[in-house]
C-alpha positions in Angstrom: -29.1 7.3 -0.3 -26.9 8.9 -3.0 -26.5 12.7 -2.5 -27.0 15.0 -5.5 -23.9 16.1 -7.3 -22.2 19.4 -6.6 -20.0 20.3 -9.5 -17.8 22.8 -7.6 -17.2 20.6 -4.5 -13.5 20.2 -3.7 -12.2 16.6 -3.2 -10.0 15.5 -0.3 -7.8 12.4 -1.1 -7.4 10.7 2.2 -5.1 7.8 3.2 -2.0 6.5 4.9 0.4 8.4 2.5 1.5 10.5 5.4 4.4 8.1 6.0 7.0 6.4 3.8 5.4 3.3 2.5 5.6 2.3 -1.2 2.0 1.5 -2.0 0.5 4.3 0.1 2.7 6.9 -1.6 1.6 5.6 -5.0 -2.2 5.6 -4.4 -2.9 9.4 -4.4 -0.9 9.7 -7.6 -3.2 7.2 -9.3 -6.4 8.6 -8.0 -5.5 12.2 -8.6 -4.6 11.4 -12.3 -7.9 9.5 -12.8 -10.3 12.0 -11.2 -12.0 14.6 -13.4 -12.2 17.1 -10.5 -9.3 19.5 -10.3 -9.4 20.9 -6.8 -7.7 18.2 -4.8 -6.3 18.2 -1.3 -4.1 15.5 0.1 -4.8 14.5 3.7 -3.8 12.0 6.3 -3.6 11.8 10.0 -0.4 13.8 10.2 1.1 16.8 8.5 4.1 15.7 6.5 6.0 16.7 3.4 7.0 13.5 1.5 7.8 15.2 -1.8 11.5 14.4 -1.6 10.5 10.7 -1.8 8.1 11.2 -4.7 5.1 11.6 -2.4 2.9 14.6 -1.6 2.8 17.4 0.9 0.1 16.0 3.3 -2.0 18.0 5.8 -4.0 16.6 8.7 -7.5 15.8 7.6 -9.2 17.7 10.4 -7.4 20.9 9.5 -8.3 20.7 5.8 -11.9 19.8 6.6 -12.2 22.8 8.9 -10.9 25.1 6.2 -13.3 23.7 3.6 -16.3 23.3 5.9 -18.5 25.8 4.2 -17.9 24.1 0.8 -18.7 20.5 1.9 -15.9 18.6 0.3 -16.0 15.0 -1.1 -13.6 12.5 0.6 -12.0 9.6 -1.2 -10.1 7.0 0.6 -7.4 6.3 -2.0 -6.7 2.6 -1.1 -4.7 0.3 1.1 -5.4 -2.1 4.0 -7.2 0.7 5.8 -10.1 -1.2 7.4 -8.0 -3.0 10.0 -5.4 -0.3 11.0 -6.0 0.4 14.7 -5.4 3.8 16.1 -2.4 2.7 18.2 -0.8 1.1 15.1 -1.3 4.3 13.2 0.4 6.2 16.1 3.4 3.9 15.9 3.7 4.1 12.1 3.6 7.9 12.3 6.1 8.1 15.2 9.5 9.7 15.0 12.4 7.2 15.5 12.8 8.3 19.1 9.1 7.8 19.9 8.5 4.4 18.5 9.1 2.3 21.6 7.0 4.6 23.8 4.1 4.4 21.4 4.3 0.7 21.1 4.1 0.5 24.9 0.9 2.6 24.7 -0.8 -0.4 23.1 -1.1 -2.2 26.4 -2.5 0.9 28.0 -5.2 1.1 25.3 -6.1 -2.5 25.7 -6.3 -2.3 29.4 -8.4 0.8 29.6 -10.8 -0.2 26.8 -12.4 1.6 23.8 -13.4 4.8 25.6 -9.8 5.5 26.5 -8.6 4.6 23.0 -11.2 6.9 21.4 -10.1 9.8 23.6 -6.4 9.2 22.9 -7.1 8.9 19.1 -9.0 12.2 19.3 -6.0 13.9 21.0 -3.5 12.5 18.5 -5.4 12.7 15.2 -8.4 15.0 15.8 -10.8 12.1 15.3 -12.4 9.9 18.0 -11.9 6.7 16.1 -10.6 3.2 16.8 -9.7 2.9 13.1 -8.8 6.5 12.1 -7.9 5.8 8.5 -11.5 4.8 8.0 -13.1 8.2 7.9 -16.7 8.8 8.9 -18.9 11.8 9.5 -19.4 10.6 13.1 -15.6 10.8 13.8 -15.5 14.4 12.5 -18.9 15.9 13.7 -17.8 19.5 13.0 -16.9 18.8 9.4 -19.4 19.2 6.6 -18.6 16.3 4.3 -20.6 16.0 1.1 -19.7 12.4 -0.1 -17.5 9.7 1.2 -16.0 7.0 -1.0 -13.7 4.0 -0.4 -11.5 3.1 -3.4 -10.3 -0.5 -3.6 -9.5 -0.7 0.1 -8.6 -3.9 1.9 -9.6 -5.5 5.3 -8.7 -9.1 5.1 -8.5 -9.5 8.9 -11.5 -7.4 9.8 -13.4 -10.5 11.1 -10.6 -11.1 13.6 -10.6 -7.5 14.9 -12.1 -6.6 18.3 -15.9 -6.1 18.0 -15.8 -2.3 18.8 -13.4 -1.6 16.0 -15.2 -3.9 13.5 -18.6 -2.3 14.3 -17.2 1.1 13.8 -15.6 0.2 10.5 -18.8 -1.5 9.2 -20.9 1.5 10.3 -18.6 3.9 8.4 -18.8 1.7 5.3 -22.5 1.4 5.5 -22.8 5.2 5.6 -20.5 5.8 2.6 -21.6 6.8 -0.8 -19.4 4.3 -2.7 -17.4 1.3 -1.5 -15.0 -0.8 -3.5 -12.5 -3.4 -2.2 -9.5 -5.0 -3.7 -9.9 -8.7 -2.9 -12.7 -11.2 -2.7 -12.0 -12.1 0.9 -12.7 -8.6 2.1 -15.7 -8.3 -0.2 -17.2 -11.5 1.2 -16.9 -10.2 4.8 -18.6 -7.0 3.9 -21.4 -8.6 1.9 -22.1 -10.9 4.9 -22.4 -7.7 7.0 -25.0 -6.3 4.5 -22.6 -3.8 2.8 -22.6 -3.6 -1.0 -18.9 -3.5 -2.0 -17.7 -3.5 -5.6 -14.6 -5.6 -6.4 -11.9 -3.5 -8.1 -8.1 -4.2 -8.5 -5.6 -2.3 -6.3 -4.8 1.1 -7.7 -1.2 0.2 -8.2 -2.2 -1.9 -11.3 -2.3 1.4 -13.1 1.3 2.3 -12.5 2.6 1.5 -15.9 -0.5 2.8 -17.8 -0.4 6.2 -16.0 3.3 6.7 -15.1 5.3 4.6 -17.6 7.1 7.6 -19.1 8.0 9.0 -15.7 9.3 5.7 -14.6 11.4 5.3 -17.7 13.0 8.6 -17.0 13.9 7.3 -13.5 15.2 4.1 -15.1 17.8 6.3 -16.8 19.0 8.0 -13.6 22.3 7.4 -12.1 21.1 5.1 -9.3 19.6 2.7 -11.9 22.5 3.0 -14.3 24.7 1.7 -11.5 22.4 -1.3 -11.0 22.5 -2.2 -14.7 26.3 -1.8 -14.8 26.7 -4.1 -11.8 24.3 -6.7 -13.2 24.3 -6.6 -17.0 22.6 -10.1 -17.1 19.7 -8.9 -14.9 18.8 -8.9 -11.3 16.1 -9.8 -8.8 14.5 -6.9 -6.9 14.3 -8.3 -3.4 12.6 -6.8 -0.3 11.6 -8.0 3.2 10.0 -6.2 6.1 11.8 -5.8 9.4 9.9 -8.7 11.1 12.0 -11.1 9.0 15.0 -9.9 10.9 15.8 -12.8 13.3 19.1 -14.6 12.6 17.5 -17.9 11.7 15.2 -16.4 9.1 18.0 -14.2 7.6 20.2 -17.3 7.3 17.6 -19.1 5.3 16.9 -16.1 3.1 20.6 -15.6 2.4 21.0 -19.2 1.4 18.0 -19.1 -0.9 19.2 -16.0 -2.6 22.7 -17.4 -3.1 21.2 -20.5 -4.7 18.9 -18.6 -7.2 21.7 -16.1 -8.0 23.9 -19.0 -9.0 21.3 -21.1 -10.9 19.6 -18.2 -12.7 22.7 -16.0 -13.1 20.9 -13.2 -11.3 22.2 -10.3 -9.4 20.3 -9.5 -6.1 19.3 -5.9 -5.4 17.9 -5.4 -1.9 15.5 -2.4 -1.6 13.3 -0.8 1.0 9.6 -0.6 0.2 9.0 1.5 3.3 11.1 3.4 5.8 8.3 4.1 8.3 8.3 2.2 11.6 7.4 -1.5 11.2 8.3 -1.5 7.6 11.8 -2.3 6.1 15.0 -2.1 8.1 18.3 -1.3 6.3 20.2 -3.2 9.0 18.3 -6.4 8.0 19.5 -6.1 4.4 23.0 -5.5 5.5 22.9 -8.6 7.5 21.5 -10.6 4.6 24.2 -9.3 2.3 26.9 -10.2 4.9 25.5 -13.8 5.0 25.5 -14.3 1.2 28.6 -16.0 -0.2 28.3 -14.6 -3.7 29.4 -11.1 -4.6 26.3 -10.6 -6.7 24.3 -8.5 -4.1 24.0 -4.8 -3.6 21.8 -2.5 -1.5 19.6 0.0 -3.4 20.0 3.3 -1.7 17.1 5.3 -3.0 13.8 5.6 -1.1 12.2 7.6 -4.0 8.9 6.1 -5.1 9.6 6.4 -8.8 13.2 5.0 -8.4 11.6 1.9 -6.7 9.1 1.6 -9.5 11.9 1.8 -12.0 13.9 -0.9 -10.1 11.0 -3.3 -10.1 10.0 -2.5 -13.7 13.5 -3.2 -15.0 14.1 -6.3 -13.0 13.9 -9.9 -14.2 11.9 -10.8 -11.1 10.4 -9.3 -7.9 10.6 -11.2 -4.6 9.5 -10.0 -1.2 6.9 -9.4 1.5 5.5 -6.2 0.0 2.1 -6.5 -1.7 2.8 -3.5 -3.8 6.1 -4.8 -4.9 4.1 -7.6 -6.4 1.4 -5.4 -7.9 3.8 -3.0 -9.6 5.6 -6.1 -11.0 2.2 -7.3 -12.2 1.6 -3.9 -13.9 4.9 -4.2 -15.7 4.4 -7.8 -16.6 7.4 -8.9 -14.5 7.7 -12.3 -12.8 6.9 -12.1 -9.1 6.6 -14.0 -5.9 5.6 -13.0 -2.4 7.2 -14.4 0.8 5.1 -14.9 3.9 6.5 -14.4 7.4 7.1 -17.8 9.2 4.6 -16.8 11.9 1.7 -16.5 9.4 1.4 -20.1 8.6 -1.4 -20.8 6.2 -3.9 -18.1 7.3 -5.3 -15.7 4.7 -3.4 -12.4 4.5 -3.6 -9.5 2.2 -0.9 -11.1 0.1 -2.7 -14.4 -0.4 -6.1 -12.7 -0.9 -4.9 -10.3 -3.6 -2.9 -12.9 -5.4 -5.9 -15.4 -5.4 -8.2 -12.7 -6.6 -6.2 -11.2 -9.5 -3.0 -12.9 -10.4 -2.5 -15.5 -13.1 -2.9 -19.1 -11.7 0.5 -20.2 -13.1 2.4 -17.5 -11.1 3.5 -18.5 -7.6 1.5 -16.6 -5.0 3.0 -16.6 -1.5 5.7 -19.0 -0.3 7.7 -19.7 2.8 11.3 -18.6 3.1 12.5 -22.1 2.5 10.9 -22.1 -0.9 12.2 -18.8 -2.2 14.7 -20.2 -4.8 12.2 -22.7 -6.2 9.5 -20.1 -6.5 11.7 -17.6 -8.3 12.8 -20.4 -10.6 9.2 -21.2 -11.3 8.0 -17.7 -11.9 11.0 -16.9 -14.2 9.5 -19.6 -16.5 6.1 -17.9 -16.7 4.8 -17.2 -20.2 5.6 -13.5 -21.0 2.5 -13.1 -23.2 0.4 -14.3 -20.3 2.0 -11.8 -17.9 1.4 -8.9 -20.4 -2.3 -10.0 -20.9 -2.8 -10.1 -17.1 -1.4 -6.6 -16.8 -3.6 -5.2 -19.5 -6.7 -6.9 -18.1 -6.1 -5.5 -14.6 -5.7 -2.0 -15.9 -8.9 -2.2 -17.9 -10.8 -3.6 -14.9 -9.5 -0.8 -12.7 -10.6 1.8 -15.2 -14.1 0.3 -15.3 -14.3 0.0 -11.6 -13.1 3.5 -11.0 -15.8 5.1 -13.2 -18.6 5.1 -10.6 -16.3 6.9 -8.1 -15.2 9.5 -10.7 -18.8 10.2 -11.5 -19.6 10.6 -7.8 -17.0 13.4 -7.4 -17.5 16.9 -8.7 -15.7 18.4 -11.7 -14.2 21.7 -12.4 -12.1 23.9 -10.1 -8.3 23.8 -9.8 -5.6 21.5 -8.5 -4.6 22.6 -5.0 -0.9 22.2 -4.3 -0.1 24.2 -1.2 
């Protein structure tokens, strides 16, 4: 049942932007810009200040909810593959460098002791007894007075493969929400089968150029980007791989493929990190790729700033990598793009394949193996530029239309909170 609107209710933007990950850092910027309400709070599972990377100062959700309890805030999940993020995975991704191995080891303890132990541990770490703590529910925060809960273009491609206790918890939270939209047809189909009405809306990152084009152009003129253009006046490929590609055999193949396309397409290769949190991108892997390449046309992009990364992709001739949001930002700027799947994924559906199948133009390569990188880049470089621009415009229009019900659900007035 839809609750009556309260025009002075504050809104909490909630998500995994409490760590350094390209897409997650971008989501709250998009949602904040598009909401009519002006009193916004930025919340995650940890208190972090990511402003030096272009992100936000983020507070733990339970603390913000406690401070706003008498005012019954709205909560908007800003986006991302939230529906399948287990509590122990969140603990690892939020860990300090010296804690990562210990927190990974905790996973076996959680599995051995079962859901009750996992819930107690999650409550101790995050203030919420939840197996999927980035899926917020009133049940997980019984002391909070939450007015409305919305999910904005979230993903959960592997929800059906999750353990039953987690899946049931997530489905219950979605069923109790006031508005649910998802970013791919595969997730939507799973939720519809579970009796949950979920609207299909593109990922928020499709709005990157429409909302932040001027800001990104300013970053394109900064020193770090001038150095890239000076090194590669004929253009470059923006290339990224997560740390799990870091075995020697895989890096050998990637280096050979990049050498081949650099020669055939006269491209420079700029290796960049789309995430510095645990389990994301590893600078040492890029250094090892660069050392294996025979051509001199490779350099490491030093910046971890969100807007510098956007500028790098927007100014590239092609994006190639394992990051979904590298692809989506390339889509927003009508750049050629190709995603690369990890060798262990085989042909199973992932968030990469699901989003590409749902939204990208059929003539653009979707997701390829490491052995096919050069051929896929060569193919996507031949994509029709007018078609790429049309696809970018259509996705931005679809997101605006899909966001309208969520905007109407949230209150208006007040002020923008920036503590």
